[in-house]
ZAGU-834069 format. One line per field, with one value per atom (N, C-alpha, C, CB): atom name; residue in one letter; chain; x, y, z. Coordinates in steps of 0.2 Angstrom, whole numbers, plus 5000, padded with zeros to 4 digits. Glycine has a CB too. Example, Ala and Ser with C-alpha at 12.3 -4.5 7.8 and 13.67 -1.06 7.14 Angstrom:
BEGIN
atomo	N,CA,C,CB,N,CA,C,CB $
residuo	A,A,A,A,S,S,S,S $
cadena	A,A,A,A,A,A,A,A $
c1	5066,5062,5066,5057,5064,5068,5064,5070 $
c2	4972,4978,4984,4978,4989,4995,5000,4997 $
c3	5039,5039,5039,5045,5035,5036,5039,5029 $
This chain:
BEGIN
atomo	N,CA,C,CB,N,CA,C,CB,N,CA,C,CB,N,CA,C,CB,N,CA,C,CB,N,CA,C,CB,N,CA,C,CB,N,CA,C,CB,N,CA,C,CB,N,CA,C,CB,N,CA,C,CB,N,CA,C,CB,N,CA,C,CB,N,CA,C,CB,N,CA,C,CB,N,CA,C,CB,N,CA,C,CB,N,CA,C,CB,N,CA,C,CB,N,CA,C,CB,N,CA,C,CB,N,CA,C,CB,N,CA,C,CB,N,CA,C,CB,N,CA,C,CB,N,CA,C,CB,N,CA,C,CB,N,CA,C,CB,N,CA,C,CB,N,CA,C,CB,N,CA,C,CB,N,CA,C,CB,N,CA,C,CB,N,CA,C,CB,N,CA,C,CB,N,CA,C,CB,N,CA,C,CB,N,CA,C,CB,N,CA,C,CB,N,CA,C,CB,N,CA,C,CB,N,CA,C,CB,N,CA,C,CB,N,CA,C,CB,N,CA,C,CB,N,CA,C,CB,N,CA,C,CB,N,CA,C,CB,N,CA,C,CB,N,CA,C,CB,N,CA,C,CB,N,CA,C,CB,N,CA,C,CB,N,CA,C,CB,N,CA,C,CB,N,CA,C,CB,N,CA,C,CB,N,CA,C,CB,N,CA,C,CB,N,CA,C,CB,N,CA,C,CB,N,CA,C,CB,N,CA,C,CB,N,CA,C,CB,N,CA,C,CB,N,CA,C,CB,N,CA,C,CB,N,CA,C,CB,N,CA,C,CB,N,CA,C,CB,N,CA,C,CB,N,CA,C,CB,N,CA,C,CB,N,CA,C,CB,N,CA,C,CB,N,CA,C,CB,N,CA,C,CB,N,CA,C,CB,N,CA,C,CB,N,CA,C,CB,N,CA,C,CB,N,CA,C,CB,N,CA,C,CB,N,CA,C,CB,N,CA,C,CB,N,CA,C,CB,N,CA,C,CB,N,CA,C,CB,N,CA,C,CB,N,CA,C,CB,N,CA,C,CB,N,CA,C,CB,N,CA,C,CB,N,CA,C,CB,N,CA,C,CB,N,CA,C,CB,N,CA,C,CB,N,CA,C,CB,N,CA,C,CB,N,CA,C,CB,N,CA,C,CB,N,CA,C,CB,N,CA,C,CB,N,CA,C,CB,N,CA,C,CB,N,CA,C,CB,N,CA,C,CB,N,CA,C,CB,N,CA,C,CB,N,CA,C,CB,N,CA,C,CB,N,CA,C,CB,N,CA,C,CB,N,CA,C,CB,N,CA,C,CB,N,CA,C,CB,N,CA,C,CB,N,CA,C,CB,N,CA,C,CB,N,CA,C,CB,N,CA,C,CB,N,CA,C,CB,N,CA,C,CB,N,CA,C,CB,N,CA,C,CB,N,CA,C,CB,N,CA,C,CB,N,CA,C,CB,N,CA,C,CB,N,CA,C,CB,N,CA,C,CB,N,CA,C,CB,N,CA,C,CB,N,CA,C,CB,N,CA,C,CB,N,CA,C,CB,N,CA,C,CB,N,CA,C,CB,N,CA,C,CB,N,CA,C,CB,N,CA,C,CB,N,CA,C,CB,N,CA,C,CB,N,CA,C,CB,N,CA,C,CB,N,CA,C,CB,N,CA,C,CB,N,CA,C,CB,N,CA,C,CB,N,CA,C,CB,N,CA,C,CB,N,CA,C,CB,N,CA,C,CB,N,CA,C,CB,N,CA,C,CB,N,CA,C,CB,N,CA,C,CB,N,CA,C,CB,N,CA,C,CB,N,CA,C,CB,N,CA,C,CB,N,CA,C,CB,N,CA,C,CB,N,CA,C,CB,N,CA,C,CB,N,CA,C,CB,N,CA,C,CB,N,CA,C,CB,N,CA,C,CB,N,CA,C,CB,N,CA,C,CB,N,CA,C,CB,N,CA,C,CB,N,CA,C,CB,N,CA,C,CB,N,CA,C,CB,N,CA,C,CB,N,CA,C,CB,N,CA,C,CB,N,CA,C,CB,N,CA,C,CB,N,CA,C,CB,N,CA,C,CB,N,CA,C,CB,N,CA,C,CB,N,CA,C,CB,N,CA,C,CB,N,CA,C,CB,N,CA,C,CB,N,CA,C,CB,N,CA,C,CB,N,CA,C,CB,N,CA,C,CB,N,CA,C,CB,N,CA,C,CB,N,CA,C,CB,N,CA,C,CB,N,CA,C,CB,N,CA,C,CB,N,CA,C,CB,N,CA,C,CB,N,CA,C,CB,N,CA,C,CB,N,CA,C,CB,N,CA,C,CB,N,CA,C,CB,N,CA,C,CB,N,CA,C,CB,N,CA,C,CB,N,CA,C,CB,N,CA,C,CB,N,CA,C,CB,N,CA,C,CB $
residuo	M,M,M,M,T,T,T,T,S,S,S,S,I,I,I,I,R,R,R,R,Q,Q,Q,Q,R,R,R,R,N,N,N,N,Q,Q,Q,Q,H,H,H,H,L,L,L,L,I,I,I,I,L,L,L,L,A,A,A,A,A,A,A,A,A,A,A,A,S,S,S,S,E,E,E,E,E,E,E,E,F,F,F,F,A,A,A,A,A,A,A,A,R,R,R,R,G,G,G,G,F,F,F,F,D,D,D,D,A,A,A,A,T,T,T,T,Q,Q,Q,Q,T,T,T,T,R,R,R,R,D,D,D,D,I,I,I,I,A,A,A,A,A,A,A,A,R,R,R,R,A,A,A,A,G,G,G,G,V,V,V,V,P,P,P,P,K,K,K,K,A,A,A,A,N,N,N,N,L,L,L,L,Y,Y,Y,Y,Y,Y,Y,Y,Y,Y,Y,Y,F,F,F,F,Q,Q,Q,Q,T,T,T,T,K,K,K,K,E,E,E,E,N,N,N,N,L,L,L,L,Y,Y,Y,Y,A,A,A,A,K,K,K,K,V,V,V,V,L,L,L,L,L,L,L,L,G,G,G,G,F,F,F,F,V,V,V,V,E,E,E,E,P,P,P,P,L,L,L,L,L,L,L,L,E,E,E,E,A,A,A,A,S,S,S,S,A,A,A,A,V,V,V,V,L,L,L,L,R,R,R,R,E,E,E,E,S,S,S,S,D,D,D,D,D,D,D,D,P,P,P,P,V,V,V,V,V,V,V,V,G,G,G,G,L,L,L,L,Q,Q,Q,Q,A,A,A,A,Y,Y,Y,Y,I,I,I,I,A,A,A,A,A,A,A,A,R,R,R,R,I,I,I,I,R,R,R,R,I,I,I,I,A,A,A,A,R,R,R,R,E,E,E,E,H,H,H,H,P,P,P,P,H,H,H,H,I,I,I,I,A,A,A,A,K,K,K,K,V,V,V,V,F,F,F,F,S,S,S,S,G,G,G,G,E,E,E,E,L,L,L,L,L,L,L,L,L,L,L,L,G,G,G,G,G,G,G,G,R,R,R,R,Q,Q,Q,Q,L,L,L,L,P,P,P,P,E,E,E,E,E,E,E,E,C,C,C,C,R,R,R,R,D,D,D,D,L,L,L,L,L,L,L,L,Y,Y,Y,Y,A,A,A,A,E,E,E,E,A,A,A,A,Q,Q,Q,Q,R,R,R,R,N,N,N,N,V,V,V,V,D,D,D,D,C,C,C,C,L,L,L,L,R,R,R,R,S,S,S,S,W,W,W,W,I,I,I,I,E,E,E,E,R,R,R,R,G,G,G,G,L,L,L,L,L,L,L,L,A,A,A,A,P,P,P,P,V,V,V,V,D,D,D,D,P,P,P,P,E,E,E,E,H,H,H,H,L,L,L,L,M,M,M,M,L,L,L,L,F,F,F,F,I,I,I,I,W,W,W,W,S,S,S,S,A,A,A,A,T,T,T,T,R,R,R,R,T,T,T,T,Y,Y,Y,Y,T,T,T,T,N,N,N,N,L,L,L,L,G,G,G,G,W,W,W,W,Q,Q,Q,Q,M,M,M,M,A,A,A,A,H,H,H,H,I,I,I,I,T,T,T,T,G,G,G,G,Q,Q,Q,Q,D,D,D,D,T,T,T,T,P,P,P,P,Q,Q,Q,Q,D,D,D,D,A,A,A,A,D,D,D,D,Y,Y,Y,Y,Q,Q,Q,Q,N,N,N,N,A,A,A,A,A,A,A,A,A,A,A,A,T,T,T,T,I,I,I,I,T,T,T,T,R,R,R,R,L,L,L,L,V,V,V,V,L,L,L,L,G,G,G,G,G,G,G,G,V,V,V,V,V,V,V,V,P,P,P,P,E,E,E,E,R,R,R,R,V,V,V,V,G,G,G,G,A,A,A,A,I,I,I,I,G,G,G,G,G,G,G,G,L,L,L,L,M,M,M,M,F,F,F,F,A,A,A,A,T,T,T,T $
cadena	A,A,A,A,A,A,A,A,A,A,A,A,A,A,A,A,A,A,A,A,A,A,A,A,A,A,A,A,A,A,A,A,A,A,A,A,A,A,A,A,A,A,A,A,A,A,A,A,A,A,A,A,A,A,A,A,A,A,A,A,A,A,A,A,A,A,A,A,A,A,A,A,A,A,A,A,A,A,A,A,A,A,A,A,A,A,A,A,A,A,A,A,A,A,A,A,A,A,A,A,A,A,A,A,A,A,A,A,A,A,A,A,A,A,A,A,A,A,A,A,A,A,A,A,A,A,A,A,A,A,A,A,A,A,A,A,A,A,A,A,A,A,A,A,A,A,A,A,A,A,A,A,A,A,A,A,A,A,A,A,A,A,A,A,A,A,A,A,A,A,A,A,A,A,A,A,A,A,A,A,A,A,A,A,A,A,A,A,A,A,A,A,A,A,A,A,A,A,A,A,A,A,A,A,A,A,A,A,A,A,A,A,A,A,A,A,A,A,A,A,A,A,A,A,A,A,A,A,A,A,A,A,A,A,A,A,A,A,A,A,A,A,A,A,A,A,A,A,A,A,A,A,A,A,A,A,A,A,A,A,A,A,A,A,A,A,A,A,A,A,A,A,A,A,A,A,A,A,A,A,A,A,A,A,A,A,A,A,A,A,A,A,A,A,A,A,A,A,A,A,A,A,A,A,A,A,A,A,A,A,A,A,A,A,A,A,A,A,A,A,A,A,A,A,A,A,A,A,A,A,A,A,A,A,A,A,A,A,A,A,A,A,A,A,A,A,A,A,A,A,A,A,A,A,A,A,A,A,A,A,A,A,A,A,A,A,A,A,A,A,A,A,A,A,A,A,A,A,A,A,A,A,A,A,A,A,A,A,A,A,A,A,A,A,A,A,A,A,A,A,A,A,A,A,A,A,A,A,A,A,A,A,A,A,A,A,A,A,A,A,A,A,A,A,A,A,A,A,A,A,A,A,A,A,A,A,A,A,A,A,A,A,A,A,A,A,A,A,A,A,A,A,A,A,A,A,A,A,A,A,A,A,A,A,A,A,A,A,A,A,A,A,A,A,A,A,A,A,A,A,A,A,A,A,A,A,A,A,A,A,A,A,A,A,A,A,A,A,A,A,A,A,A,A,A,A,A,A,A,A,A,A,A,A,A,A,A,A,A,A,A,A,A,A,A,A,A,A,A,A,A,A,A,A,A,A,A,A,A,A,A,A,A,A,A,A,A,A,A,A,A,A,A,A,A,A,A,A,A,A,A,A,A,A,A,A,A,A,A,A,A,A,A,A,A,A,A,A,A,A,A,A,A,A,A,A,A,A,A,A,A,A,A,A,A,A,A,A,A,A,A,A,A,A,A,A,A,A,A,A,A,A,A,A,A,A,A,A,A,A,A,A,A,A,A,A,A,A,A,A,A,A,A,A,A,A,A,A,A,A,A,A,A,A,A,A,A,A,A,A,A,A,A,A,A,A,A,A,A,A,A,A,A,A,A,A,A,A,A,A,A,A,A,A,A,A,A,A,A,A,A,A,A,A,A,A,A,A,A,A,A,A,A,A,A,A,A,A,A,A,A,A,A,A,A,A,A,A,A,A,A,A,A,A,A,A,A,A,A,A,A,A,A,A,A,A,A,A,A,A,A,A,A,A,A,A,A,A,A,A,A,A,A,A,A,A,A,A,A,A,A,A,A,A,A,A,A,A,A,A,A,A,A,A,A,A,A,A,A,A,A,A,A,A,A,A,A,A,A,A,A,A,A,A,A,A,A,A,A,A,A,A,A,A,A,A,A,A,A,A,A,A,A,A,A,A,A,A,A,A,A,A,A,A,A,A,A,A,A,A,A,A,A,A,A,A,A,A,A,A,A,A,A,A,A,A,A,A,A,A,A,A,A,A,A,A,A,A,A,A,A,A $
c1	4931,4933,4935,4927,4931,4932,4938,4927,4940,4946,4952,4945,4952,4957,4959,4956,4953,4954,4957,4947,4955,4957,4965,4953,4966,4973,4978,4974,4976,4980,4981,4977,4975,4976,4981,4969,4980,4985,4992,4983,4993,5000,5003,5000,4999,5001,5002,4997,4998,4999,5005,4993,5006,5012,5018,5012,5018,5024,5025,5024,5020,5020,5023,5012,5021,5023,5031,5020,5034,5041,5045,5042,5042,5045,5045,5042,5039,5039,5043,5031,5044,5048,5055,5048,5058,5065,5066,5066,5062,5064,5060,5062,5055,5051,5046,5056,5042,5036,5039,5031,5043,5045,5049,5050,5054,5058,5056,5064,5050,5046,5043,5042,5044,5042,5036,5047,5030,5025,5027,5018,5031,5034,5037,5040,5041,5045,5040,5050,5034,5029,5026,5024,5024,5021,5026,5019,5033,5037,5038,5043,5038,5039,5032,5041,5026,5020,5019,5015,5022,5022,5016,5021,5013,5007,5009,5001,5005,5006,5005,5002,5009,5008,5001,5014,4998,4991,4986,4989,4988,4983,4984,4984,4990,4991,4986,4997,4986,4982,4974,4984,4973,4966,4963,4965,4967,4964,4965,4967,4970,4972,4972,4978,4972,4971,4978,4965,4981,4986,4992,4984,4998,5003,5000,5010,4998,4995,4990,4992,4985,4980,4983,4975,4987,4991,4994,4996,4998,5001,4996,5006,4991,4986,4983,4980,4982,4979,4984,4977,4991,4996,4995,5003,4995,4995,4989,4996,4983,4977,4978,4970,4981,4982,4986,4986,4990,4993,4989,5000,4984,4980,4975,4977,4973,4968,4971,4966,4976,4979,4981,4986,4983,4984,4978,4985,4972,4966,4964,4961,4965,4964,4968,4964,4974,4979,4977,4987,4974,4972,4966,4972,4962,4956,4957,4953,4963,4964,4965,4970,4965,4966,4959,4970,4955,4949,4949,4944,4945,4945,4943,4940,4939,4937,4941,4931,4947,4952,4957,4956,4961,4966,4972,4968,4975,4980,4986,4982,4988,4993,4992,4995,4986,4984,4983,4977,4980,4979,4985,4975,4990,4996,5001,5000,5001,5005,5002,5006,4996,4993,4993,4985,4993,4994,5001,4992,5006,5013,5015,5018,5012,5013,5010,5009,5004,5000,5004,4993,5007,5011,5017,5013,5020,5026,5025,5030,5019,5017,5015,5011,5013,5011,5017,5008,5023,5029,5032,5033,5031,5034,5030,5035,5023,5019,5019,5013,5020,5019,5026,5013,5031,5037,5038,5043,5036,5036,5032,5036,5025,5021,5022,5014,5025,5026,5032,5028,5037,5042,5039,5047,5034,5031,5027,5027,5024,5019,5024,5014,5030,5034,5037,5039,5039,5043,5038,5045,5031,5027,5026,5021,5026,5025,5031,5023,5037,5043,5043,5050,5039,5039,5033,5037,5029,5024,5018,5025,5017,5010,5008,5006,5011,5009,5004,5015,5006,5001,4997,5005,4997,4992,4985,4993,4981,4974,4970,4971,4965,4961,4957,4956,4955,4952,4957,4950,4963,4968,4969,4975,4969,4971,4965,4971,4959,4953,4953,4947,4954,4954,4959,4955,4965,4971,4970,4978,4967,4966,4961,4964,4956,4950,4953,4944,4956,4959,4964,4961,4969,4973,4970,4977,4965,4961,4958,4955,4955,4952,4958,4948,4964,4969,4972,4975,4973,4975,4970,4977,4963,4958,4958,4951,4959,4959,4965,4960,4971,4977,4975,4984,4972,4971,4966,4967,4961,4956,4960,4950,4964,4968,4972,4973,4975,4979,4975,4982,4969,4965,4962,4958,4961,4958,4964,4955,4970,4976,4978,4973,4976,4979,4985,4974,4988,4994,4996,4994,5003,5006,5004,5014,5005,5002,5008,5001,5008,5012,5008,5016,5011,5007,5005,5012,4998,4996,4998,4989,4998,5001,5007,5000,5012,5019,5020,5024,5016,5017,5015,5012,5009,5007,5013,5001,5015,5021,5027,5023,5029,5034,5033,5035,5027,5025,5025,5018,5022,5023,5030,5020,5034,5041,5045,5044,5044,5047,5046,5046,5039,5037,5038,5029,5040,5042,5049,5039,5053,5060,5063,5064,5060,5062,5060,5059,5056,5054,5059,5046,5060,5063,5071,5060,5073,5080,5084,5081,5081,5083,5091,5080,5094,5102,5105,5104,5103,5106,5104,5103,5098,5097,5101,5089,5102,5106,5114,5107,5116,5123,5123,5126,5118,5117,5116,5112,5111,5110,5114,5103,5118,5122,5119,5126,5112,5109,5105,5104,5104,5100,5093,5101,5090,5083,5081,5080,5077,5075,5072,5070,5073,5070,5064,5074,5060,5055,5056,5052,5062,5064,5066,5071,5069,5070,5064,5074,5058,5052,5049,5047,5050,5047,5051,5047,5058,5062,5060,5068,5059,5057,5050,5057,5046,5039,5040,5034,5044,5045,5049,5048,5054,5058,5054,5064,5051,5047,5041,5043,5038,5033,5036,5030,5041,5044,5046,5050,5049,5050,5044,5054,5039,5033,5030,5027,5028,5024,5029,5022,5035,5040,5039,5047,5038,5038,5031,5042,5025,5019,5014,5016,5016,5011,5012,5011,5007,5009,5011,5003,5015,5019,5014,5023,5014,5011,5014,5003,5015,5018,5013,5020,5015,5011,5015,5005,5012,5016,5011,5018,5013,5009,5013,5008,5011,5014,5021,5015,5022,5028,5034,5030,5032,5036,5034,5037,5039,5037,5037,5042,5033,5033,5031,5028,5033,5031,5025,5037,5019,5013,5008,5010 $
c2	4897,4903,4909,4906,4910,4916,4915,4917,4909,4907,4908,4900,4906,4907,4914,4903,4918,4926,4929,4929,4926,4930,4927,4928,4921,4919,4923,4910,4924,4927,4935,4927,4937,4944,4945,4947,4941,4941,4940,4936,4935,4934,4941,4928,4943,4950,4955,4952,4957,4962,4961,4962,4955,4953,4954,4945,4952,4953,4960,4950,4964,4971,4975,4974,4974,4977,4976,4975,4970,4968,4972,4960,4972,4976,4983,4975,4986,4993,4995,4996,4991,4993,4992,4988,4988,4987,4992,4980,4994,4998,5005,4994,5006,5011,5011,5017,5016,5015,5016,5020,5021,5022,5016,5029,5014,5009,5002,5008,5001,4994,4993,4993,4986,4984,4979,4981,4979,4975,4968,4976,4967,4960,4957,4960,4961,4959,4956,4965,4961,4959,4952,4964,4951,4945,4939,4946,4940,4935,4933,4937,4938,4936,4933,4943,4935,4932,4926,4937,4924,4917,4917,4911,4922,4922,4926,4926,4924,4928,4935,4925,4939,4946,4949,4950,4945,4947,4947,4942,4942,4942,4948,4936,4952,4958,4963,4960,4964,4969,4967,4969,4961,4958,4960,4950,4959,4961,4968,4957,4972,4979,4984,4979,4982,4986,4990,4991,4994,4998,4997,5005,4999,4999,5004,5001,5009,5015,5012,5021,5008,5005,5000,5001,4996,4991,4995,4987,5000,5004,5007,5009,5009,5012,5007,5016,5001,4995,4993,4990,4994,4992,4997,4992,5004,5008,5008,5015,5007,5006,5000,5005,4995,4989,4991,4983,4997,4999,5004,5002,5007,5012,5009,5017,5003,4999,4998,4992,4994,4993,4999,4988,5005,5011,5014,5017,5013,5015,5011,5015,5005,5000,5002,4993,5004,5005,5011,5005,5016,5023,5022,5028,5016,5015,5015,5009,5013,5014,5020,5010,5026,5032,5035,5036,5035,5038,5042,5033,5047,5052,5049,5058,5043,5041,5036,5037,5034,5030,5033,5027,5030,5032,5033,5026,5039,5041,5036,5048,5034,5029,5023,5028,5020,5014,5015,5011,5020,5022,5023,5028,5027,5028,5022,5034,5018,5013,5008,5010,5006,5002,5005,5001,5011,5014,5013,5022,5014,5013,5006,5015,5002,4994,4992,4990,4995,4993,4996,4996,5002,5004,5001,5012,4999,4994,4987,4994,4985,4978,4979,4976,4984,4986,4985,4992,4989,4988,4981,4993,4977,4971,4966,4968,4967,4962,4964,4962,4970,4972,4976,4977,4974,4977,4980,4973,4976,4979,4984,4974,4983,4989,4995,4987,4994,5000,5004,4997,5000,5004,5008,5000,5005,5008,5014,5004,5013,5019,5024,5016,5023,5028,5032,5026,5028,5031,5035,5025,5034,5038,5045,5035,5044,5051,5055,5049,5052,5056,5059,5052,5057,5060,5065,5055,5066,5071,5068,5076,5061,5058,5059,5060,5060,5062,5057,5063,5051,5045,5042,5040,5045,5043,5044,5045,5039,5040,5044,5034,5048,5052,5049,5056,5043,5039,5038,5032,5037,5036,5042,5033,5048,5055,5056,5060,5055,5057,5053,5056,5047,5042,5044,5034,5045,5047,5054,5047,5059,5065,5065,5070,5062,5062,5058,5058,5053,5049,5053,5042,5056,5061,5066,5063,5069,5074,5071,5077,5065,5062,5061,5056,5058,5057,5063,5053,5068,5075,5078,5080,5077,5080,5075,5080,5069,5065,5067,5057,5068,5071,5078,5071,5082,5089,5088,5093,5084,5083,5080,5078,5076,5074,5079,5068,5083,5089,5094,5093,5095,5101,5099,5103,5092,5089,5088,5082,5089,5089,5082,5091,5077,5071,5070,5066,5075,5075,5081,5072,5082,5089,5093,5088,5100,5105,5105,5112,5100,5100,5101,5093,5102,5104,5097,5107,5096,5089,5087,5088,5092,5090,5087,5095,5091,5088,5082,5094,5081,5075,5069,5076,5070,5065,5063,5067,5069,5068,5064,5075,5066,5062,5055,5065,5053,5046,5043,5044,5046,5043,5042,5048,5047,5046,5041,5053,5041,5036,5029,5037,5028,5021,5019,5020,5023,5022,5021,5028,5021,5021,5014,5021,5009,5002,5002,4997,5006,5006,5010,5008,5017,5021,5021,5027,5018,5019,5012,5022,5007,5000,4999,4997,5003,5003,5005,5008,5011,5013,5008,5018,5005,5000,4994,4999,4992,4986,4987,4984,4993,4994,4995,5001,4998,4998,4992,5002,4987,4981,4975,4979,4976,4971,4965,4969,4966,4961,4965,4957,4961,4964,4965,4960,4960,4960,4960,4954,4966,4966,4959,4972,4958,4952,4954,4948,4949,4951,4955,4945,4953,4957,4964,4953,4965,4972,4976,4972,4973,4977,4978,4973,4973,4974,4979,4967,4979,4984,4991,4983,4991,4998,5001,4996,4996,4998,5001,4992,4997,4998,5005,4992,5006,5012,5018,5012,5018,5024,5025,5022,5020,5021,5025,5015,5023,5026,5033,5022,5034,5041,5046,5041,5043,5047,5048,5044,5043,5044,5047,5037,5047,5050,5058,5047,5059,5066,5070,5067,5066,5070,5068,5068,5063,5061,5064,5053,5068,5071,5066,5074,5069,5065,5062,5071,5055,5051,5043,5052,5040,5033,5028,5031,5024,5019,5014,5023,5008,5003,5001,4998,5001,4999,4993,5005,4988,4983,4981,4986,4981,4979,4984,4973,4991,4996,5002,4999,5005,5010,5017,5009,5021,5027,5032,5028,5038,5044,5046,5050,5044,5045,5049,5039 $
c3	4986,4982,4986,4976,4991,4996,5000,5000,5002,5006,5002,5009,4996,4991,4990,4984,4989,4988,4994,4986,5000,5006,5007,5013,5005,5006,5002,5004,4995,4991,4993,4984,4995,4997,5003,5000,5008,5013,5012,5018,5007,5004,5001,4999,4997,4994,4998,4988,5003,5008,5012,5013,5014,5018,5014,5021,5008,5003,5002,4997,5001,4999,5005,4996,5012,5017,5018,5024,5016,5017,5011,5016,5005,4999,5001,4993,5003,5003,5009,5005,5014,5021,5019,5027,5014,5012,5007,5009,5002,4996,4996,4990,5000,4999,4993,4999,4993,4988,4981,4989,4979,4972,4969,4972,4974,4971,4971,4975,4974,4974,4968,4979,4965,4959,4960,4955,4957,4958,4956,4953,4952,4950,4956,4943,4960,4966,4972,4968,4972,4977,4975,4978,4969,4967,4968,4960,4967,4967,4975,4964,4979,4986,4988,4991,4986,4988,4985,4986,4980,4977,4973,4982,4970,4965,4959,4969,4954,4948,4948,4943,4944,4945,4943,4941,4939,4936,4942,4931,4948,4953,4958,4957,4958,4961,4959,4961,4952,4949,4949,4941,4949,4950,4956,4949,4962,4969,4971,4974,4968,4970,4965,4974,4959,4953,4952,4953,4957,4956,4962,4954,4961,4966,4972,4963,4969,4974,4979,4971,4976,4980,4985,4975,4982,4987,4993,4984,4991,4996,5002,4993,4999,5003,5008,4999,5006,5009,5015,5005,5013,5018,5024,5015,5022,5027,5031,5024,5028,5033,5037,5028,5035,5039,5046,5036,5046,5052,5056,5050,5053,5056,5061,5051,5059,5063,5070,5060,5070,5077,5081,5077,5077,5081,5085,5076,5081,5084,5090,5079,5090,5095,5101,5093,5100,5105,5109,5103,5105,5109,5112,5104,5112,5115,5123,5113,5125,5132,5136,5133,5131,5134,5134,5129,5140,5141,5147,5141,5147,5152,5159,5151,5159,5166,5169,5165,5165,5167,5172,5161,5176,5180,5175,5185,5175,5170,5170,5170,5176,5177,5173,5184,5174,5171,5163,5174,5162,5154,5150,5153,5153,5150,5149,5154,5154,5154,5149,5160,5149,5144,5137,5146,5136,5129,5127,5130,5131,5129,5128,5135,5132,5130,5124,5137,5123,5116,5110,5116,5111,5104,5103,5105,5109,5108,5106,5115,5108,5105,5097,5108,5095,5088,5084,5086,5086,5083,5083,5086,5088,5088,5084,5095,5084,5080,5072,5082,5070,5063,5062,5062,5061,5061,5053,5063,5048,5042,5040,5037,5042,5041,5045,5043,5051,5055,5052,5062,5049,5045,5039,5044,5035,5030,5032,5025,5037,5040,5042,5047,5046,5048,5042,5053,5038,5031,5028,5026,5027,5024,5028,5024,5035,5039,5038,5046,5037,5037,5030,5037,5026,5019,5018,5013,5024,5025,5024,5019,5023,5023,5016,5028,5010,5004,5001,5000,5002,5000,5005,4996,5010,5015,5013,5022,5012,5011,5015,5012,5012,5016,5021,5011,5020,5025,5032,5023,5030,5036,5039,5033,5035,5038,5043,5033,5041,5045,5051,5040,5051,5056,5062,5054,5059,5064,5067,5059,5063,5066,5071,5061,5070,5075,5081,5071,5081,5086,5090,5083,5087,5090,5094,5085,5091,5095,5101,5090,5101,5107,5112,5105,5110,5114,5118,5110,5114,5117,5122,5112,5120,5124,5131,5120,5130,5136,5141,5135,5138,5142,5145,5137,5141,5143,5149,5138,5149,5155,5161,5152,5160,5166,5169,5164,5165,5167,5170,5162,5168,5171,5177,5167,5178,5184,5190,5183,5188,5192,5193,5199,5189,5189,5185,5186,5181,5178,5179,5171,5179,5179,5174,5179,5174,5169,5164,5173,5160,5154,5148,5153,5142,5136,5133,5131,5132,5131,5124,5131,5119,5113,5112,5109,5116,5116,5120,5118,5125,5128,5124,5135,5120,5115,5110,5111,5107,5102,5105,5100,5111,5115,5115,5122,5117,5118,5111,5121,5106,5099,5097,5094,5098,5096,5099,5096,5106,5110,5108,5116,5107,5105,5098,5106,5094,5087,5086,5082,5092,5091,5087,5098,5089,5086,5079,5090,5076,5069,5065,5069,5068,5065,5065,5067,5071,5072,5072,5079,5068,5068,5068,5062,5063,5063,5069,5058,5072,5078,5084,5080,5084,5090,5089,5090,5083,5082,5085,5074,5084,5087,5094,5084,5097,5104,5108,5106,5105,5108,5106,5107,5100,5098,5094,5103,5092,5089,5083,5094,5078,5072,5073,5066,5077,5077,5085,5074,5087,5094,5096,5096,5103,5106,5110,5110,5112,5116,5122,5118,5126,5131,5130,5134,5124,5122,5122,5115,5119,5119,5126,5114,5130,5137,5141,5140,5140,5143,5140,5142,5134,5131,5134,5123,5134,5136,5144,5136,5148,5155,5156,5160,5151,5152,5150,5148,5145,5142,5147,5136,5150,5155,5161,5158,5163,5169,5167,5172,5162,5160,5159,5153,5156,5156,5162,5151,5166,5172,5177,5175,5177,5182,5181,5181,5175,5173,5174,5166,5173,5172,5178,5165,5182,5187,5194,5188,5198,5204,5209,5206,5213,5218,5223,5222,5223,5227,5226,5227,5231,5231,5228,5237,5223,5221,5217,5216,5215,5211,5206,5216,5200,5194,5190,5189,5189,5185,5188,5178,5195,5197,5197,5194,5195,5194,5199,5187,5203,5208,5204,5214,5205,5202,5208,5197,5207,5211,5208,5211,5211,5209,5214,5206 $
């Protein structure tokens, strides 16, 4: 029974993420989610009660990998290693969770009006830890004296490009869906831009890329 329940919930959440990504919350109909999931509409309400609860569950499913990604930013780490790993992790999230990433970004663009309080608290606390980590590196002379809040905002926006600018990216790359090589190139380019701008001058090589570190 438990496996059937888990399977149905997984199918519904996957279908909901696709519908919400394609139509937005207001235009999405629960009957369309059920149809995409291949389950009776009654199952959707049995497991999630309301469309709002289902939407919140989809959003929470994206918060968890975000928190895992930011775990690489810790004050005891080498900032070059930490920043490179963080950027790579955020790009990987966009590649592995394209629909949920689009739903989450769309919600943030609307001011996070339906972002559950649980998500808000988790994201706020983790953002503060990340900024404090950057500030510590800056104060210790491991990074250039830039504003840590805006550095974090730049990384967030740069790594969210494939989610927010899908139409523009398709015209630039000439393909509707980014390939693995595109994500790898994105991570490498963003890493080079970030480290090239904030790491003090010393010669080093990380991951096959040369930086002024």
